[in-house]
C-alpha positions as CSV (number, residue, x, y, z in Angstrom):
1,M,-57.5,-54.2,20.4
2,T,-59.5,-53.9,23.6
3,S,-63.0,-52.8,23.2
4,A,-62.3,-49.7,25.0
5,T,-59.3,-48.8,22.5
6,K,-61.7,-49.4,19.7
7,Q,-64.3,-46.9,21.0
8,I,-61.8,-43.8,20.8
9,P,-63.6,-41.8,18.0
10,G,-61.3,-40.6,15.2
11,T,-58.2,-42.5,16.2
12,T,-56.3,-45.2,14.9
13,P,-54.7,-46.8,18.0
14,F,-51.3,-48.5,17.3
15,D,-51.3,-51.8,19.0
16,G,-49.8,-55.4,18.4
17,D,-52.2,-56.1,15.6
18,M,-51.4,-52.9,13.9
19,A,-47.7,-53.5,14.5
20,K,-48.0,-56.6,12.6
21,K,-50.2,-55.1,9.8
22,G,-47.8,-52.2,9.2
23,Y,-44.5,-54.2,9.6
24,A,-43.3,-53.7,6.0
25,L,-44.5,-49.9,5.9
26,N,-42.6,-49.3,9.2
27,K,-39.6,-51.2,8.3
28,M,-39.5,-49.2,5.0
29,C,-40.0,-45.7,7.0
30,F,-37.2,-46.9,9.3
31,S,-35.0,-47.1,6.3
32,F,-35.3,-43.3,5.6
33,N,-32.8,-42.8,8.5
34,E,-30.3,-43.1,5.7
35,K,-30.1,-40.1,3.3
36,A,-29.3,-42.6,0.3
37,N,-32.6,-44.5,1.1
38,R,-34.7,-41.1,1.0
39,E,-33.0,-40.3,-2.2
40,A,-33.9,-43.7,-3.8
41,F,-37.4,-43.6,-2.6
42,V,-37.8,-40.1,-4.2
43,A,-36.2,-41.2,-7.5
44,D,-38.6,-44.2,-7.8
45,P,-41.3,-44.6,-5.1
46,E,-42.8,-47.5,-6.8
47,A,-39.7,-49.7,-6.8
48,Y,-38.8,-48.6,-3.4
49,M,-42.2,-49.7,-1.9
50,K,-41.8,-53.1,-3.9
51,Q,-38.5,-53.6,-2.5
52,Y,-40.1,-53.4,1.0
53,G,-43.1,-55.6,0.2
54,L,-45.8,-52.9,1.0
55,N,-49.4,-54.2,0.3
56,E,-51.9,-52.3,-1.9
57,E,-53.2,-50.6,1.0
58,Q,-49.9,-49.2,2.1
59,A,-48.8,-48.3,-1.2
60,A,-52.0,-46.5,-2.1
61,A,-51.7,-44.5,1.1
62,I,-48.1,-43.7,0.3
63,R,-49.3,-42.4,-3.1
64,S,-52.0,-40.3,-1.4
65,K,-49.7,-38.6,0.9
66,Q,-52.4,-38.9,3.5
67,V,-51.1,-39.3,7.0
68,L,-54.5,-40.8,8.2
69,A,-54.3,-43.4,5.6
70,L,-50.8,-44.3,6.6
71,L,-51.9,-44.7,10.1
72,A,-54.8,-46.8,9.3
73,A,-52.5,-49.1,7.0
74,G,-50.4,-49.9,10.2
75,G,-48.0,-46.9,10.2
76,N,-46.4,-46.0,13.3
77,A,-46.7,-42.0,14.0
78,Y,-43.0,-41.8,14.8
79,Y,-41.8,-43.3,11.7
80,L,-44.3,-41.6,9.5
81,A,-42.9,-38.3,10.4
82,K,-40.1,-39.1,8.1
83,F,-42.6,-38.9,5.2
84,A,-43.7,-35.4,6.1
85,G,-40.3,-34.2,5.0
86,I,-40.0,-36.4,2.0
87,F,-43.5,-35.2,0.8
88,G,-42.8,-31.6,1.6
89,L,-45.5,-31.6,4.4
90,D,-45.2,-29.4,7.5
91,M,-47.2,-29.9,10.8
92,Q,-50.0,-27.6,9.4
93,D,-50.4,-29.7,6.6
94,I,-50.8,-32.8,8.8
95,G,-53.2,-30.9,11.1
96,A,-55.3,-30.1,8.4
97,Q,-55.6,-33.5,7.1
98,Q,-56.6,-34.7,10.7
99,T,-59.2,-32.1,11.0
100,G,-60.5,-32.6,7.5
101,M,-59.7,-28.7,6.8
102,S,-57.8,-27.1,4.2
103,K,-54.4,-25.9,5.3
104,E,-55.6,-22.2,5.2
105,E,-58.6,-23.0,7.2
106,F,-56.4,-24.9,9.8
107,K,-54.0,-22.0,10.0
108,A,-56.8,-19.6,10.4
109,K,-58.2,-21.7,13.4
110,L,-54.7,-21.7,15.0
111,V,-54.5,-17.9,14.8
112,A,-57.9,-17.5,16.1
113,A,-57.3,-19.8,19.1
114,N,-54.2,-18.0,19.9
115,N,-56.1,-14.6,19.7
116,Q,-58.5,-15.8,22.3
């Protein structure tokens, strides 16, 4: 990472180092293009993660259902979008995670911003 990239507060830039770090996680996410793979993951997430060789940081991020933890573990935002559906998360859930708010607080903030 360049020093300029490291200085963006509150972000986890996805660069070559993060791509290497998250290779197994992103490969697993890519597998969710197939319905059978999504079903296999839901049926036994631990076995599915083991099949793809996720490290403990990545597996813990999956278990926590925290998008920011997945990004920090090397997840690519485009691939991680597949997890939102599998986890039953919508964009308001993800926005709440990113801002440190509850979903209800985040929704209220969106409504308030719309009414300005």
